[in-house]
PDB file with SEQRES, HELIX, SHEET and CRYST1 records, atoms N, CA, C and O in Angstrom:
SEQRES   1 A   58  MET ILE SER LEU VAL GLU CYS ARG LYS ILE LEU GLY GLU          
SEQRES   2 A   58  ALA GLY ARG ASP LEU THR ASP ALA GLN LEU GLU ARG LEU          
SEQRES   3 A   58  ARG GLN ASP LEU TYR GLY LEU ALA ASP ILE THR VAL THR          
SEQRES   4 A   58  CYS PHE LEU SER GLN ALA SER ARG LYS ALA PRO PRO PRO          
SEQRES   5 A   58  GLN LYS GLU PRO SER GLY                                      
HELIX    1 AA1 LEU A    4  LEU A   11  1                                   8    
HELIX    2 AA2 GLY A   12  GLY A   15  5                                   4    
HELIX    3 AA3 ASP A   20  LYS A   48  1                                  29    
CRYST1    1.000    1.000    1.000  90.00  90.00  90.00 P 1           1          
ATOM      1  N   MET A   1    -158.733  39.512-161.984  1.00  0.00           N  
ATOM      2  CA  MET A   1    -158.203  40.705-162.500  1.00  0.00           C  
ATOM      3  C   MET A   1    -156.685  40.615-162.443  1.00  0.00           C  
ATOM      4  O   MET A   1    -156.133  40.082-161.480  1.00  0.00           O  
ATOM      5  N   ILE A   2    -156.011  41.126-163.455  1.00  0.00           N  
ATOM      6  CA  ILE A   2    -154.520  41.126-163.438  1.00  0.00           C  
ATOM      7  C   ILE A   2    -154.032  42.201-162.481  1.00  0.00           C  
ATOM      8  O   ILE A   2    -154.530  43.326-162.461  1.00  0.00           O  
ATOM      9  N   SER A   3    -153.044  41.816-161.691  1.00  0.00           N  
ATOM     10  CA  SER A   3    -152.518  42.805-160.736  1.00  0.00           C  
ATOM     11  C   SER A   3    -151.717  43.915-161.433  1.00  0.00           C  
ATOM     12  O   SER A   3    -151.320  43.776-162.590  1.00  0.00           O  
ATOM     13  N   LEU A   4    -151.492  44.998-160.717  1.00  0.00           N  
ATOM     14  CA  LEU A   4    -150.713  46.093-161.314  1.00  0.00           C  
ATOM     15  C   LEU A   4    -149.293  45.640-161.583  1.00  0.00           C  
ATOM     16  O   LEU A   4    -148.681  46.074-162.559  1.00  0.00           O  
ATOM     17  N   VAL A   5    -148.757  44.776-160.735  1.00  0.00           N  
ATOM     18  CA  VAL A   5    -147.400  44.275-160.926  1.00  0.00           C  
ATOM     19  C   VAL A   5    -147.359  43.469-162.251  1.00  0.00           C  
ATOM     20  O   VAL A   5    -146.409  43.588-163.024  1.00  0.00           O  
ATOM     21  N   GLU A   6    -148.378  42.668-162.491  1.00  0.00           N  
ATOM     22  CA  GLU A   6    -148.399  41.822-163.691  1.00  0.00           C  
ATOM     23  C   GLU A   6    -148.616  42.759-164.959  1.00  0.00           C  
ATOM     24  O   GLU A   6    -148.085  42.510-166.042  1.00  0.00           O  
ATOM     25  N   CYS A   7    -149.416  43.826-164.742  1.00  0.00           N  
ATOM     26  CA  CYS A   7    -149.647  44.742-165.845  1.00  0.00           C  
ATOM     27  C   CYS A   7    -148.302  45.425-166.246  1.00  0.00           C  
ATOM     28  O   CYS A   7    -147.987  45.575-167.426  1.00  0.00           O  
ATOM     29  N   ARG A   8    -147.544  45.822-165.223  1.00  0.00           N  
ATOM     30  CA  ARG A   8    -146.251  46.453-165.502  1.00  0.00           C  
ATOM     31  C   ARG A   8    -145.301  45.505-166.220  1.00  0.00           C  
ATOM     32  O   ARG A   8    -144.544  45.891-167.111  1.00  0.00           O  
ATOM     33  N   LYS A   9    -145.375  44.252-165.794  1.00  0.00           N  
ATOM     34  CA  LYS A   9    -144.521  43.196-166.368  1.00  0.00           C  
ATOM     35  C   LYS A   9    -144.929  43.051-167.871  1.00  0.00           C  
ATOM     36  O   LYS A   9    -144.051  43.004-168.732  1.00  0.00           O  
ATOM     37  N   ILE A  10    -146.196  42.983-168.176  1.00  0.00           N  
ATOM     38  CA  ILE A  10    -146.714  42.824-169.543  1.00  0.00           C  
ATOM     39  C   ILE A  10    -146.288  44.015-170.427  1.00  0.00           C  
ATOM     40  O   ILE A  10    -145.855  43.849-171.568  1.00  0.00           O  
ATOM     41  N   LEU A  11    -146.429  45.224-169.847  1.00  0.00           N  
ATOM     42  CA  LEU A  11    -146.188  46.456-170.586  1.00  0.00           C  
ATOM     43  C   LEU A  11    -144.676  46.707-170.841  1.00  0.00           C  
ATOM     44  O   LEU A  11    -144.287  47.333-171.827  1.00  0.00           O  
ATOM     45  N   GLY A  12    -143.864  46.200-169.926  1.00  0.00           N  
ATOM     46  CA  GLY A  12    -142.411  46.405-170.003  1.00  0.00           C  
ATOM     47  C   GLY A  12    -142.068  47.900-169.959  1.00  0.00           C  
ATOM     48  O   GLY A  12    -142.570  48.640-169.114  1.00  0.00           O  
ATOM     49  N   GLU A  13    -141.207  48.323-170.881  1.00  0.00           N  
ATOM     50  CA  GLU A  13    -140.790  49.721-170.944  1.00  0.00           C  
ATOM     51  C   GLU A  13    -141.932  50.699-171.155  1.00  0.00           C  
ATOM     52  O   GLU A  13    -141.900  51.834-170.678  1.00  0.00           O  
ATOM     53  N   ALA A  14    -142.944  50.234-171.882  1.00  0.00           N  
ATOM     54  CA  ALA A  14    -144.086  51.145-172.182  1.00  0.00           C  
ATOM     55  C   ALA A  14    -144.824  51.547-170.901  1.00  0.00           C  
ATOM     56  O   ALA A  14    -145.419  52.624-170.869  1.00  0.00           O  
ATOM     57  N   GLY A  15    -144.810  50.749-169.875  1.00  0.00           N  
ATOM     58  CA  GLY A  15    -145.505  50.996-168.698  1.00  0.00           C  
ATOM     59  C   GLY A  15    -144.675  51.584-167.573  1.00  0.00           C  
ATOM     60  O   GLY A  15    -145.180  51.872-166.487  1.00  0.00           O  
ATOM     61  N   ARG A  16    -143.399  51.755-167.852  1.00  0.00           N  
ATOM     62  CA  ARG A  16    -142.432  52.194-166.817  1.00  0.00           C  
ATOM     63  C   ARG A  16    -142.794  53.531-166.178  1.00  0.00           C  
ATOM     64  O   ARG A  16    -142.667  53.687-164.964  1.00  0.00           O  
ATOM     65  N   ASP A  17    -143.225  54.456-166.948  1.00  0.00           N  
ATOM     66  CA  ASP A  17    -143.483  55.830-166.475  1.00  0.00           C  
ATOM     67  C   ASP A  17    -144.932  56.098-166.042  1.00  0.00           C  
ATOM     68  O   ASP A  17    -145.272  57.213-165.648  1.00  0.00           O  
ATOM     69  N   LEU A  18    -145.786  55.057-166.120  1.00  0.00           N  
ATOM     70  CA  LEU A  18    -147.170  55.200-165.709  1.00  0.00           C  
ATOM     71  C   LEU A  18    -147.300  55.165-164.220  1.00  0.00           C  
ATOM     72  O   LEU A  18    -146.638  54.372-163.552  1.00  0.00           O  
ATOM     73  N   THR A  19    -148.137  56.005-163.692  1.00  0.00           N  
ATOM     74  CA  THR A  19    -148.457  55.983-162.203  1.00  0.00           C  
ATOM     75  C   THR A  19    -149.395  54.861-162.003  1.00  0.00           C  
ATOM     76  O   THR A  19    -149.978  54.349-162.958  1.00  0.00           O  
ATOM     77  N   ASP A  20    -149.556  54.460-160.764  1.00  0.00           N  
ATOM     78  CA  ASP A  20    -150.527  53.408-160.358  1.00  0.00           C  
ATOM     79  C   ASP A  20    -151.918  53.763-160.886  1.00  0.00           C  
ATOM     80  O   ASP A  20    -152.607  52.926-161.469  1.00  0.00           O  
ATOM     81  N   ALA A  21    -152.324  55.046-160.667  1.00  0.00           N  
ATOM     82  CA  ALA A  21    -153.648  55.478-161.063  1.00  0.00           C  
ATOM     83  C   ALA A  21    -153.835  55.366-162.613  1.00  0.00           C  
ATOM     84  O   ALA A  21    -154.893  54.956-163.090  1.00  0.00           O  
ATOM     85  N   GLN A  22    -152.803  55.734-163.358  1.00  0.00           N  
ATOM     86  CA  GLN A  22    -152.917  55.628-164.796  1.00  0.00           C  
ATOM     87  C   GLN A  22    -152.961  54.184-165.266  1.00  0.00           C  
ATOM     88  O   GLN A  22    -153.679  53.825-166.200  1.00  0.00           O  
ATOM     89  N   LEU A  23    -152.180  53.387-164.596  1.00  0.00           N  
ATOM     90  CA  LEU A  23    -152.195  51.914-164.922  1.00  0.00           C  
ATOM     91  C   LEU A  23    -153.567  51.258-164.592  1.00  0.00           C  
ATOM     92  O   LEU A  23    -154.089  50.424-165.333  1.00  0.00           O  
ATOM     93  N   GLU A  24    -154.093  51.682-163.464  1.00  0.00           N  
ATOM     94  CA  GLU A  24    -155.480  51.134-163.102  1.00  0.00           C  
ATOM     95  C   GLU A  24    -156.509  51.572-164.113  1.00  0.00           C  
ATOM     96  O   GLU A  24    -157.391  50.788-164.466  1.00  0.00           O  
ATOM     97  N   ARG A  25    -156.428  52.777-164.583  1.00  0.00           N  
ATOM     98  CA  ARG A  25    -157.364  53.271-165.584  1.00  0.00           C  
ATOM     99  C   ARG A  25    -157.224  52.494-166.936  1.00  0.00           C  
ATOM    100  O   ARG A  25    -158.211  52.100-167.557  1.00  0.00           O  
ATOM    101  N   LEU A  26    -155.944  52.299-167.352  1.00  0.00           N  
ATOM    102  CA  LEU A  26    -155.670  51.525-168.536  1.00  0.00           C  
ATOM    103  C   LEU A  26    -156.187  50.110-168.392  1.00  0.00           C  
ATOM    104  O   LEU A  26    -156.763  49.569-169.336  1.00  0.00           O  
ATOM    105  N   ARG A  27    -155.999  49.505-167.254  1.00  0.00           N  
ATOM    106  CA  ARG A  27    -156.456  48.157-167.034  1.00  0.00           C  
ATOM    107  C   ARG A  27    -158.020  48.111-167.094  1.00  0.00           C  
ATOM    108  O   ARG A  27    -158.581  47.207-167.713  1.00  0.00           O  
ATOM    109  N   GLN A  28    -158.670  49.025-166.493  1.00  0.00           N  
ATOM    110  CA  GLN A  28    -160.131  49.098-166.527  1.00  0.00           C  
ATOM    111  C   GLN A  28    -160.584  49.317-167.967  1.00  0.00           C  
ATOM    112  O   GLN A  28    -161.563  48.694-168.377  1.00  0.00           O  
ATOM    113  N   ASP A  29    -159.974  50.108-168.704  1.00  0.00           N  
ATOM    114  CA  ASP A  29    -160.389  50.368-170.121  1.00  0.00           C  
ATOM    115  C   ASP A  29    -160.178  49.080-170.960  1.00  0.00           C  
ATOM    116  O   ASP A  29    -160.995  48.739-171.815  1.00  0.00           O  
ATOM    117  N   LEU A  30    -159.125  48.424-170.701  1.00  0.00           N  
ATOM    118  CA  LEU A  30    -158.815  47.209-171.524  1.00  0.00           C  
ATOM    119  C   LEU A  30    -159.754  46.142-171.156  1.00  0.00           C  
ATOM    120  O   LEU A  30    -160.149  45.371-172.031  1.00  0.00           O  
ATOM    121  N   TYR A  31    -160.165  46.024-169.888  1.00  0.00           N  
ATOM    122  CA  TYR A  31    -161.200  44.968-169.507  1.00  0.00           C  
ATOM    123  C   TYR A  31    -162.511  45.346-170.151  1.00  0.00           C  
ATOM    124  O   TYR A  31    -163.235  44.451-170.587  1.00  0.00           O  
ATOM    125  N   GLY A  32    -162.850  46.574-170.235  1.00  0.00           N  
ATOM    126  CA  GLY A  32    -164.088  47.050-170.935  1.00  0.00           C  
ATOM    127  C   GLY A  32    -164.010  46.675-172.390  1.00  0.00           C  
ATOM    128  O   GLY A  32    -164.961  46.113-172.933  1.00  0.00           O  
ATOM    129  N   LEU A  33    -162.933  46.961-173.018  1.00  0.00           N  
ATOM    130  CA  LEU A  33    -162.755  46.618-174.420  1.00  0.00           C  
ATOM    131  C   LEU A  33    -162.880  45.094-174.704  1.00  0.00           C  
ATOM    132  O   LEU A  33    -163.492  44.668-175.683  1.00  0.00           O  
ATOM    133  N   ALA A  34    -162.256  44.289-173.781  1.00  0.00           N  
ATOM    134  CA  ALA A  34    -162.358  42.882-173.891  1.00  0.00           C  
ATOM    135  C   ALA A  34    -163.791  42.461-173.748  1.00  0.00           C  
ATOM    136  O   ALA A  34    -164.219  41.571-174.485  1.00  0.00           O  
ATOM    137  N   ASP A  35    -164.574  43.037-172.847  1.00  0.00           N  
ATOM    138  CA  ASP A  35    -165.975  42.628-172.636  1.00  0.00           C  
ATOM    139  C   ASP A  35    -166.806  42.987-173.922  1.00  0.00           C  
ATOM    140  O   ASP A  35    -167.633  42.193-174.369  1.00  0.00           O  
ATOM    141  N   ILE A  36    -166.569  44.167-174.482  1.00  0.00           N  
ATOM    142  CA  ILE A  36    -167.304  44.501-175.687  1.00  0.00           C  
ATOM    143  C   ILE A  36    -166.906  43.519-176.842  1.00  0.00           C  
ATOM    144  O   ILE A  36    -167.775  43.085-177.598  1.00  0.00           O  
ATOM    145  N   THR A  37    -165.652  43.188-176.967  1.00  0.00           N  
ATOM    146  CA  THR A  37    -165.221  42.334-178.009  1.00  0.00           C  
ATOM    147  C   THR A  37    -165.832  40.936-177.917  1.00  0.00           C  
ATOM    148  O   THR A  37    -166.299  40.400-178.922  1.00  0.00           O  
ATOM    149  N   VAL A  38    -165.834  40.341-176.719  1.00  0.00           N  
ATOM    150  CA  VAL A  38    -166.429  39.074-176.472  1.00  0.00           C  
ATOM    151  C   VAL A  38    -167.961  39.114-176.757  1.00  0.00           C  
ATOM    152  O   VAL A  38    -168.505  38.207-177.387  1.00  0.00           O  
ATOM    153  N   THR A  39    -168.614  40.148-176.294  1.00  0.00           N  
ATOM    154  CA  THR A  39    -170.019  40.256-176.495  1.00  0.00           C  
ATOM    155  C   THR A  39    -170.403  40.289-177.967  1.00  0.00           C  
ATOM    156  O   THR A  39    -171.358  39.635-178.387  1.00  0.00           O  
ATOM    157  N   CYS A  40    -169.639  41.067-178.752  1.00  0.00           N  
ATOM    158  CA  CYS A  40    -169.883  41.211-180.198  1.00  0.00           C  
ATOM    159  C   CYS A  40    -169.556  39.847-180.884  1.00  0.00           C  
ATOM    160  O   CYS A  40    -170.301  39.421-181.766  1.00  0.00           O  
ATOM    161  N   PHE A  41    -168.541  39.216-180.519  1.00  0.00           N  
ATOM    162  CA  PHE A  41    -168.156  37.900-181.081  1.00  0.00           C  
ATOM    163  C   PHE A  41    -169.271  36.873-180.839  1.00  0.00           C  
ATOM    164  O   PHE A  41    -169.685  36.159-181.752  1.00  0.00           O  
ATOM    165  N   LEU A  42    -169.727  36.820-179.636  1.00  0.00           N  
ATOM    166  CA  LEU A  42    -170.838  35.810-179.298  1.00  0.00           C  
ATOM    167  C   LEU A  42    -172.104  36.189-180.003  1.00  0.00           C  
ATOM    168  O   LEU A  42    -172.860  35.321-180.438  1.00  0.00           O  
ATOM    169  N   SER A  43    -172.350  37.473-180.124  1.00  0.00           N  
ATOM    170  CA  SER A  43    -173.579  37.883-180.867  1.00  0.00           C  
ATOM    171  C   SER A  43    -173.549  37.487-182.322  1.00  0.00           C  
ATOM    172  O   SER A  43    -174.539  37.013-182.879  1.00  0.00           O  
ATOM    173  N   GLN A  44    -172.354  37.696-182.947  1.00  0.00           N  
ATOM    174  CA  GLN A  44    -172.211  37.312-184.378  1.00  0.00           C  
ATOM    175  C   GLN A  44    -172.224  35.781-184.534  1.00  0.00           C  
ATOM    176  O   GLN A  44    -172.805  35.255-185.483  1.00  0.00           O  
ATOM    177  N   ALA A  45    -171.593  35.088-183.613  1.00  0.00           N  
ATOM    178  CA  ALA A  45    -171.563  33.662-183.695  1.00  0.00           C  
ATOM    179  C   ALA A  45    -172.910  33.033-183.539  1.00  0.00           C  
ATOM    180  O   ALA A  45    -173.188  32.019-184.180  1.00  0.00           O  
ATOM    181  N   SER A  46    -173.754  33.585-182.719  1.00  0.00           N  
ATOM    182  CA  SER A  46    -175.143  33.064-182.580  1.00  0.00           C  
ATOM    183  C   SER A  46    -176.009  33.356-183.819  1.00  0.00           C  
ATOM    184  O   SER A  46    -176.930  32.598-184.122  1.00  0.00           O  
ATOM    185  N   ARG A  47    -175.721  34.422-184.513  1.00  0.00           N  
ATOM    186  CA  ARG A  47    -176.558  34.693-185.727  1.00  0.00           C  
ATOM    187  C   ARG A  47    -176.062  33.794-186.804  1.00  0.00           C  
ATOM    188  O   ARG A  47    -176.883  33.425-187.644  1.00  0.00           O  
ATOM    189  N   LYS A  48    -174.817  33.388-186.893  1.00  0.00           N  
ATOM    190  CA  LYS A  48    -174.294  32.586-187.939  1.00  0.00           C  
ATOM    191  C   LYS A  48    -174.479  31.071-187.737  1.00  0.00           C  
ATOM    192  O   LYS A  48    -174.281  30.275-188.654  1.00  0.00           O  
ATOM    193  N   ALA A  49    -174.852  30.718-186.547  1.00  0.00           N  
ATOM    194  CA  ALA A  49    -175.002  29.290-186.249  1.00  0.00           C  
ATOM    195  C   ALA A  49    -176.109  28.673-187.037  1.00  0.00           C  
ATOM    196  O   ALA A  49    -177.177  29.264-187.193  1.00  0.00           O  
ATOM    197  N   PRO A  50    -175.862  27.471-187.546  1.00  0.00           N  
ATOM    198  CA  PRO A  50    -176.948  26.827-188.308  1.00  0.00           C  
ATOM    199  C   PRO A  50    -178.117  26.454-187.361  1.00  0.00           C  
ATOM    200  O   PRO A  50    -177.913  26.199-186.174  1.00  0.00           O  
ATOM    201  N   PRO A  51    -179.297  26.432-187.900  1.00  0.00           N  
ATOM    202  CA  PRO A  51    -180.442  26.070-187.030  1.00  0.00           C  
ATOM    203  C   PRO A  51    -180.310  24.603-186.548  1.00  0.00           C  
ATOM    204  O   PRO A  51    -179.749  23.754-187.240  1.00  0.00           O  
ATOM    205  N   PRO A  52    -180.828  24.348-185.380  1.00  0.00           N  
ATOM    206  CA  PRO A  52    -180.652  22.983-184.884  1.00  0.00           C  
ATOM    207  C   PRO A  52    -181.470  22.023-185.787  1.00  0.00           C  
ATOM    208  O   PRO A  52    -182.539  22.349-186.304  1.00  0.00           O  
ATOM    209  N   GLN A  53    -180.886  20.831-185.931  1.00  0.00           N  
ATOM    210  CA  GLN A  53    -181.557  19.824-186.826  1.00  0.00           C  
ATOM    211  C   GLN A  53    -182.579  19.034-185.967  1.00  0.00           C  
ATOM    212  O   GLN A  53    -182.350  18.732-184.796  1.00  0.00           O  
ATOM    213  N   LYS A  54    -183.737  18.715-186.633  1.00  0.00           N  
ATOM    214  CA  LYS A  54    -184.649  17.960-185.878  1.00  0.00           C  
ATOM    215  C   LYS A  54    -184.247  16.462-185.884  1.00  0.00           C  
ATOM    216  O   LYS A  54    -183.686  15.955-186.855  1.00  0.00           O  
ATOM    217  N   GLU A  55    -184.558  15.787-184.771  1.00  0.00           N  
ATOM    218  CA  GLU A  55    -184.256  14.369-184.696  1.00  0.00           C  
ATOM    219  C   GLU A  55    -185.333  13.632-185.469  1.00  0.00           C  
ATOM    220  O   GLU A  55    -186.511  13.989-185.440  1.00  0.00           O  
ATOM    221  N   PRO A  56    -184.875  12.558-186.182  1.00  0.00           N  
ATOM    222  CA  PRO A  56    -185.918  11.770-186.909  1.00  0.00           C  
ATOM    223  C   PRO A  56    -186.888  11.155-185.900  1.00  0.00           C  
ATOM    224  O   PRO A  56    -186.514  10.660-184.837  1.00  0.00           O  
ATOM    225  N   SER A  57    -188.117  11.217-186.290  1.00  0.00           N  
ATOM    226  CA  SER A  57    -189.179  10.663-185.400  1.00  0.00           C  
ATOM    227  C   SER A  57    -189.366   9.166-185.716  1.00  0.00           C  
ATOM    228  O   SER A  57    -189.326   8.736-186.869  1.00  0.00           O  
ATOM    229  N   GLY A  58    -189.561   8.445-184.697  1.00  0.00           N  
ATOM    230  CA  GLY A  58    -189.937   7.096-184.736  1.00  0.00           C  
ATOM    231  C   GLY A  58    -189.222   6.005-185.290  1.00  0.00           C  
ATOM    232  O   GLY A  58    -189.695   4.869-185.243  1.00  0.00           O  
TER     233      GLY A  58                                                      
END                                                                             
């Protein structure tokens, strides 16, 4: 998990006035969004994957 110090560095001026509690909430929300995004991507990728090819017998 990214530390609050690193979060503040990433946000720059936009994160300057956020309290630690606000920043923790934002970090949790962004991790949740990332999880949903990855899950959706993997779900779509598995549906679009071509069926496995059979190996020639004998």
